[in-house]
C-alpha positions, 0 to 999 in steps of 0.5 A: 556786320551783315544782317541776314534776312529771315527765312519765309515759310507758308503756314501750309508747309508746317505739316512736316514738323521734323523737317521744320524742326531741323530747319530751325536748328540749322538756321542762323536766322528766324523763320517767318511763318506767313498766311495769305502772304502776311507774316503771322508768327516767328520760329527759331531755335532755342540757341538763336533765341537765347543769343538774340535775348542776350543782345537785347538785354545788353543793349538795354543795359547800355542804353540805361547806363547812357541815360544815367550818364546824361541825366546825372551828369556822370562822368564815364570811366574807362574800363582800365581805370574802373578795373584798376580802382576795383583791384585797389579797393578789393585786392586780396579780399574775397567778395 
């Protein structure tokens, strides 16, 4: 997976808000706002924010599960085995 670099935009270019909003909506990467050559803020579309937030939540849950496996000597179960067990347990039952 290729990670694209964020767009860089000097703070003095924020005057044209409609153009900035259009750039945010069309961009698949965050826009870094700079002041005197240093990063100050990040702008992105709601869609991009939701995608990034969902990825962070998924990564957090995966890491939490891996920690549980390590700390509790749990044995991982394959997805097929898990769903087979759930079907056997709840087959025909509404939850």
